[in-house]
Backbone bond lengths (Angstrom), bond angles and torsions (degrees), N, CA, C in turn:
res aa  C-N    CA-C-N  psi(-1)  N-CA   C-N-CA  omega(-1)  CA-C   N-CA-C  phi
1 M - - - 1.371 - - 1.528 114.85 -
2 A 1.193 121.06 133.61 1.540 125.21 -166.26 1.552 98.90 -99.20
3 D 1.403 107.98 136.18 1.508 120.98 175.01 1.476 104.12 -67.99
4 Q 1.446 108.10 135.89 1.433 116.79 177.32 1.511 109.91 -95.02
5 Q 1.444 113.67 128.74 1.436 119.11 -177.90 1.510 110.04 -77.97
6 P 1.255 121.40 141.85 1.577 122.60 172.04 1.461 106.90 -61.16
7 D 1.334 110.17 150.04 1.532 117.22 174.23 1.513 105.25 -81.01
8 T 1.256 117.43 117.73 1.537 120.52 -176.07 1.579 108.51 -107.82
9 R 1.268 119.36 5.98 1.412 121.53 175.72 1.542 113.12 -57.94
10 G 1.320 119.21 129.94 1.481 115.43 -175.27 1.456 114.18 90.77
11 D 1.349 122.49 -13.80 1.446 124.13 -177.58 1.575 105.46 -82.73
12 Y 1.348 118.46 147.22 1.447 122.84 174.57 1.492 106.97 -155.42
13 V 1.412 112.95 164.02 1.353 119.60 179.33 1.554 105.38 -105.18
14 D 1.317 117.68 121.63 1.573 123.41 175.95 1.530 112.60 -66.03
15 E 1.419 112.69 -178.54 1.461 118.71 -172.88 1.580 106.54 -68.42
16 R 1.263 122.07 -21.42 1.470 125.06 -175.84 1.536 108.36 -85.35
17 G 1.277 116.44 -6.25 1.562 121.12 -175.01 1.586 113.72 82.64
18 V 1.241 114.64 15.36 1.478 118.90 177.11 1.672 112.58 -91.85
19 L 1.240 110.78 127.37 1.494 116.85 179.14 1.571 109.96 -72.39
20 I 1.371 111.58 120.59 1.471 122.60 179.26 1.445 104.89 -105.70
21 T 1.398 122.38 116.74 1.418 126.49 178.97 1.476 112.32 -95.87
22 A 1.247 113.44 155.94 1.514 120.41 -176.29 1.678 106.52 -71.84
23 A 1.319 114.06 -29.78 1.445 115.20 176.14 1.459 114.65 -74.99
24 G 1.356 117.20 -34.50 1.452 122.05 170.11 1.581 115.96 -61.78
25 R 1.404 111.05 -42.86 1.521 114.73 173.85 1.447 110.69 -54.13
26 A 1.389 113.02 -49.43 1.415 120.25 -170.66 1.664 108.51 -59.83
27 R 1.360 113.20 -48.12 1.542 116.19 -179.50 1.431 106.52 -61.68
28 M 1.369 125.61 -41.78 1.482 120.81 -179.30 1.555 114.03 -69.28
29 R 1.342 116.04 -30.90 1.473 113.86 176.64 1.474 109.75 -67.47
30 E 1.421 120.49 -36.43 1.510 121.00 174.83 1.570 109.87 -55.65
31 K 1.287 111.43 -48.08 1.513 113.63 -174.13 1.431 112.88 -66.52
32 L 1.419 117.30 -38.21 1.455 121.18 178.67 1.658 108.15 -66.81
33 D 1.298 114.44 -35.54 1.510 114.11 174.56 1.503 112.77 -64.00
34 E 1.258 116.30 -39.45 1.534 121.69 -176.31 1.520 107.15 -64.74
35 L 1.391 114.41 -45.13 1.508 118.53 174.70 1.540 113.21 -63.81
36 A 1.245 121.01 -38.58 1.414 124.06 177.46 1.369 114.09 -63.10
37 N 1.410 118.67 -32.53 1.370 124.43 -176.63 1.553 113.84 -92.05
38 R 1.280 115.09 3.71 1.452 121.59 -176.95 1.623 108.32 -67.94
39 W 1.317 114.99 -43.18 1.500 110.99 -178.24 1.469 110.66 -121.54
40 T 1.314 118.39 156.01 1.426 121.87 -176.87 1.541 109.96 -80.02
41 P 1.205 126.47 156.51 1.469 124.32 177.62 1.517 114.64 -47.53
42 E 1.248 117.60 -38.17 1.480 122.68 173.82 1.470 113.92 -56.29
43 Q 1.386 111.28 -55.84 1.520 118.96 177.57 1.478 111.94 -58.09
44 R 1.313 119.94 -37.88 1.420 129.09 177.73 1.520 108.28 -55.11
45 E 1.407 113.77 -57.88 1.411 123.65 -175.41 1.606 106.83 -61.06
46 E 1.279 120.39 -42.92 1.567 125.98 -178.39 1.630 101.07 -57.17
47 R 1.303 115.73 -51.77 1.563 117.47 -175.00 1.440 110.61 -66.94
48 R 1.337 122.98 -33.82 1.470 123.36 177.67 1.550 105.43 -68.14
49 Q 1.296 122.60 -48.37 1.458 126.11 173.93 1.435 117.37 -48.03
50 A 1.417 117.22 -47.02 1.421 129.26 -177.45 1.609 104.14 -64.78
51 L 1.334 113.39 -47.45 1.511 114.17 -172.25 1.538 106.28 -69.28
52 L 1.374 125.64 -37.52 1.355 126.74 172.20 1.572 115.16 -58.08
53 A 1.297 117.24 -38.07 1.347 123.32 -177.98 1.569 109.95 -69.62
54 R 1.394 111.93 -38.11 1.466 115.96 -178.48 1.568 110.41 -73.28
55 L 1.343 117.98 -31.41 1.423 124.28 -179.36 1.620 106.90 -69.45
56 R 1.331 108.62 -41.72 1.685 110.53 -175.96 1.500 108.50 -73.57
57 A 1.366 119.03 -23.36 1.396 116.87 -179.76 1.512 114.85 -85.49
58 A 1.319 112.70 -10.30 1.548 117.31 -175.57 1.626 106.09 -83.30
């Protein structure tokens, strides 16, 4: 049985010397999409306005 080599296409080392894999980027994109879809645009605007109000009050 031959050992299967991992697919390393799309992998690269960033400026810090950290290996960034294509699979890792895909997982992170999925998580970011989940977070982006957590709130409606209206809820996002309400939260933005509330944050601005808190910053101005500080």
